[in-house]
Every structure is written in C-alpha cells, then in structure tokens.
C-alpha positions as CSV (number, residue, x, y, z in Angstrom):
1,M,6.8,124.4,-39.1
2,V,5.5,127.4,-41.1
3,P,3.1,129.6,-39.1
4,I,-0.1,131.0,-40.8
5,R,-1.1,134.6,-40.5
6,Y,-4.8,135.4,-40.3
7,P,-6.5,138.5,-41.8
8,D,-5.8,141.5,-39.5
9,L,-8.3,143.7,-37.7
10,N,-8.9,146.0,-40.6
11,A,-9.7,143.1,-42.9
12,T,-12.1,141.7,-40.2
13,L,-13.9,145.0,-39.9
14,A,-14.2,145.1,-43.7
15,G,-16.1,141.8,-43.6
16,C,-13.2,139.4,-44.3
17,G,-12.8,137.9,-40.9
18,S,-14.8,134.6,-41.0
19,V,-13.1,131.2,-40.6
20,D,-13.7,130.7,-44.3
21,D,-11.7,133.9,-44.9
22,M,-8.9,132.7,-42.6
23,A,-8.8,129.4,-44.4
24,A,-8.7,131.1,-47.8
25,S,-5.7,133.2,-46.6
26,A,-4.0,130.1,-45.2
27,M,-4.5,128.3,-48.5
28,Q,-2.6,131.0,-50.3
29,Q,0.2,130.9,-47.8
30,I,0.4,127.1,-48.0
31,K,0.5,127.1,-51.8
32,A,3.3,129.7,-51.7
33,A,5.4,127.8,-49.1
34,Q,4.7,124.2,-50.4
35,P,2.9,124.0,-53.7
36,H,3.4,120.2,-54.0
37,G,3.8,117.2,-51.8
38,D,2.3,115.9,-48.6
39,L,1.1,118.3,-46.0
40,R,0.8,118.1,-42.2
41,L,-1.3,120.7,-40.3
42,I,-1.8,121.5,-36.7
43,G,-4.0,124.2,-35.2
44,Y,-4.5,125.5,-31.6
45,S,-7.8,126.8,-30.3
46,L,-9.4,128.9,-33.1
47,G,-6.6,127.5,-35.3
48,G,-8.1,124.0,-35.0
49,G,-11.2,125.1,-36.9
50,V,-9.1,126.9,-39.5
51,A,-6.9,123.8,-39.9
52,F,-9.9,121.7,-40.4
53,E,-11.3,124.0,-43.1
54,V,-7.9,124.1,-44.8
55,A,-7.7,120.3,-44.8
56,T,-11.2,120.1,-46.3
57,R,-10.1,122.4,-49.2
58,L,-6.7,120.7,-49.7
59,I,-8.3,117.3,-49.9
60,A,-11.0,118.6,-52.4
61,E,-8.1,119.8,-54.6
62,G,-6.4,116.4,-54.5
63,R,-3.6,117.3,-52.0
64,S,-2.5,114.7,-49.5
65,V,-3.0,115.7,-45.8
66,K,-0.9,113.2,-43.9
67,F,-1.6,114.7,-40.5
68,L,-4.2,117.0,-39.0
69,G,-3.6,117.8,-35.4
70,I,-6.1,119.9,-33.3
71,L,-4.8,121.4,-30.1
72,D,-7.6,121.5,-27.6
73,T,-10.3,123.0,-29.9
74,N,-13.7,122.3,-28.3
75,I,-16.5,122.2,-30.9
76,G,-18.9,120.1,-28.7
77,P,-21.6,121.3,-26.4
78,R,-20.3,123.8,-23.9
79,T,-21.9,124.7,-20.6
80,R,-21.3,128.1,-19.0
81,N,-19.7,127.7,-15.6
82,Y,-19.3,131.1,-14.1
83,R,-17.6,129.8,-11.0
84,E,-15.0,128.0,-13.1
85,T,-14.5,131.1,-15.2
86,L,-14.0,133.3,-12.1
87,S,-11.6,130.7,-10.6
88,R,-9.5,130.5,-13.8
89,T,-9.3,134.3,-14.0
90,L,-8.2,134.7,-10.4
91,Q,-5.6,132.0,-11.0
92,R,-4.2,133.8,-14.0
93,I,-4.0,137.0,-12.0
94,R,-2.2,135.4,-9.1
95,S,0.3,133.7,-11.5
96,H,0.9,137.1,-13.2
97,R,-0.4,135.7,-16.5
98,V,-2.9,138.6,-16.8
99,T,-3.4,141.9,-15.0
100,I,-6.5,143.8,-13.9
101,Y,-5.5,146.4,-16.5
102,R,-5.6,143.8,-19.3
103,I,-9.0,142.5,-18.0
104,L,-10.4,146.0,-18.1
105,C,-9.2,146.4,-21.7
106,R,-10.8,143.2,-22.7
107,S,-14.0,144.1,-21.0
108,T,-14.1,147.4,-22.8
109,S,-13.6,145.8,-26.2
110,K,-16.1,143.1,-25.4
111,F,-18.7,145.8,-24.4
112,A,-18.1,147.6,-27.7
113,V,-18.7,144.5,-29.7
114,R,-21.7,143.5,-27.7
115,L,-23.3,146.8,-28.7
116,G,-22.3,146.5,-32.3
117,W,-19.9,149.5,-32.0
118,E,-16.7,147.8,-33.2
119,L,-16.3,150.2,-36.2
120,P,-16.9,153.4,-34.2
121,F,-14.7,152.0,-31.4
122,C,-11.9,151.3,-33.8
123,R,-12.2,154.8,-35.3
124,L,-12.0,156.2,-31.8
125,L,-8.8,154.3,-31.2
126,E,-7.3,156.0,-34.3
127,S,-8.0,159.5,-33.0
128,R,-5.3,161.8,-31.8
129,I,-6.3,161.4,-28.1
130,W,-4.5,158.0,-28.0
131,T,-1.1,159.5,-29.1
132,H,0.0,159.6,-25.5
133,L,-1.5,156.1,-24.7
134,P,0.0,153.9,-27.4
135,A,0.2,150.8,-25.2
136,T,-3.4,151.0,-24.1
137,R,-4.5,151.6,-27.7
138,F,-2.5,148.5,-28.8
139,I,-4.0,146.3,-26.2
140,L,-7.6,147.5,-26.9
141,R,-7.1,146.7,-30.6
142,L,-5.6,143.3,-29.8
143,E,-8.5,142.4,-27.6
144,L,-11.0,143.7,-30.1
145,E,-9.4,141.5,-32.8
146,E,-9.5,138.4,-30.6
147,I,-13.1,138.9,-29.6
148,L,-14.2,139.3,-33.3
149,R,-12.2,136.2,-34.2
150,M,-13.9,134.2,-31.5
151,Q,-17.3,135.4,-32.7
152,A,-16.3,134.1,-36.2
153,F,-15.3,130.8,-34.6
154,D,-18.7,130.5,-32.8
155,R,-20.5,131.0,-36.1
156,W,-18.3,128.4,-37.7
157,R,-19.0,125.9,-34.9
158,A,-22.7,126.2,-35.5
159,A,-22.4,125.6,-39.3
160,G,-22.4,122.3,-41.1
161,K,-19.1,120.6,-41.8
162,T,-17.9,117.9,-44.3
163,R,-16.6,114.7,-42.8
164,L,-12.9,114.1,-43.8
165,P,-11.6,110.8,-45.1
166,I,-8.5,110.9,-42.8
167,T,-7.5,110.3,-39.3
168,G,-7.7,113.3,-37.0
169,T,-5.5,113.7,-33.9
170,I,-7.0,115.6,-31.0
171,F,-4.7,116.8,-28.2
172,A,-7.1,117.4,-25.3
173,C,-6.6,119.0,-21.9
174,N,-8.5,117.5,-19.0
175,R,-12.0,119.0,-18.9
176,H,-14.5,117.7,-16.4
177,S,-17.4,119.2,-18.3
178,S,-16.4,118.2,-21.9
179,Q,-16.3,115.0,-23.9
180,T,-12.7,113.7,-24.5
181,H,-13.1,114.0,-28.3
182,L,-14.2,117.6,-27.9
183,G,-17.0,117.2,-30.5
184,W,-14.8,116.0,-33.4
185,D,-15.8,112.3,-33.4
186,S,-18.2,112.5,-36.4
187,L,-15.9,114.6,-38.6
188,F,-13.2,112.1,-39.3
189,T,-13.0,108.5,-40.6
190,D,-10.9,107.8,-37.5
191,L,-9.9,109.8,-34.5
192,D,-6.9,109.6,-32.1
193,V,-7.4,111.4,-28.8
194,I,-4.1,112.2,-26.9
195,P,-4.3,113.7,-23.4
196,I,-2.0,116.6,-22.8
197,A,-0.9,118.6,-19.7
198,G,-2.2,121.9,-18.5
199,G,-5.3,123.9,-19.4
200,H,-6.4,125.5,-22.6
201,L,-4.6,128.8,-21.9
202,D,-1.3,127.4,-20.7
203,L,-0.8,124.2,-22.6
204,V,1.8,126.0,-24.8
205,I,3.6,127.6,-21.9
206,D,6.2,126.1,-19.6
207,P,6.1,124.0,-17.5
208,H,3.3,122.3,-19.5
209,L,5.0,123.0,-22.9
210,S,8.0,120.9,-21.8
211,V,5.6,118.0,-21.3
212,N,3.4,118.5,-24.3
213,R,6.0,119.3,-27.0
214,P,7.5,115.8,-27.2
215,V,4.0,114.3,-27.2
216,I,3.0,116.4,-30.2
217,E,6.3,115.8,-32.0
218,R,5.9,112.0,-31.6
219,A,2.4,112.2,-33.0
220,I,3.6,114.1,-36.0
221,A,6.6,111.9,-36.5
222,S,4.4,108.8,-36.6
223,S,2.7,110.2,-39.7
224,Y,5.9,109.7,-41.7
225,S,6.0,105.9,-41.1
C-alpha cells in the first residue's frame, strides 16, 4: 500500500486544491511508484472521490484498475441532522477523541472560511504573535486545510461524473439516513456494497479497525483471483 499525498495548504490557497488537482498530483505519484501493470486503489472519505477521479484518468490512459474501493464516502443526498451532529460531537468529547480546544480551533477556521478570509487568516497565522503558540497555530492551519478540502469535495460531488466500466466496492458504515450504496450506484458497471463496523470517524480506529481491516483485505485479495 502506497499512500498518496495531497496538495498542501499553500497550494490550496494558490488555487490548486480542487479534487481534480488532488487527482493530478496522485497520478504523478502513481506513475512514479508503479508506471506499469495492474493497479488497485482505495480511498477513505474525501479520498474516495479522489480515487474515483484517479481511476477515471487511469482507465482513459489504458491502465488496468483491478480494484477500486471506497471507504464510506457518501456522495448521495445528505440531510442535515443537527441533533445527530451534536450527539456525535458529545460522544467524541466523552471518549477523548476530541477536545473543546480542538472544536474551538475548528470553529475559528470555519468562520474565517465562511467569510472568505482564508488568505488573511493564513497570513495572520504566519505573523510573529504565534511564535509562542506553535501548537495552536498548527491546529488552526490543519483545520483550515481540512475545511477547504471538504469545500472542494462538495464542489466535486455536485459536478458531473463519468460512469466507469469496472466494479466498484463500497465499504459502508450503518447510516439510518443514507442509502446503502451512498450514491455510487450509477457510476459503475457493477457495485459491491460491504457493511463495515463503526461510524465514519472511527472506522479506521480500534476497536473497529480490528474488525474492518480483514474485511477490506479479503475484498482486495479477491481481485487477484
């Protein structure tokens, strides 16, 4: 498994942070790591969209994509449930997965983006006043980067997509308000939907990881037969 690196915050602020830009960067890394032969891709959350775009480009170039796995990336209709969001946040706080401090940092970065102030906000974070608060500066930049990436993902969700002539594999958490195929049913010749344990935020963290990892590994191994 070779992880893909996305464009960083500076590249995003320079206008190179779309899902297309992420896919173009991923293509360069894939060609450097494996210029020939069959390929197997898997993407989690935002990475599911990037993996789909990469597969689209690889197939257009004549490369063989033997497996495309999408880990709980929902591109179908989404309903805003504030009660569920609040309940999930409180659960994360109680389990020490996130702190009030981290939530405040995310809210601050989100507020800056909502006002269109991401560039001035980033310049402010580069100023000398943050010399004595390096950890807070790091978290604010991290949250800003994530928020901008999710904005890019939302734009990609709304855009048209090419149907791929392969089988897609969706690893889906249990969601009461979403379709089991998470909106991917029209984008593949065939689709396998595999239930996995946990929720979107903790499916790759134990104890759920111990359950999900062998499920994912078996799905990938089946593509070799």
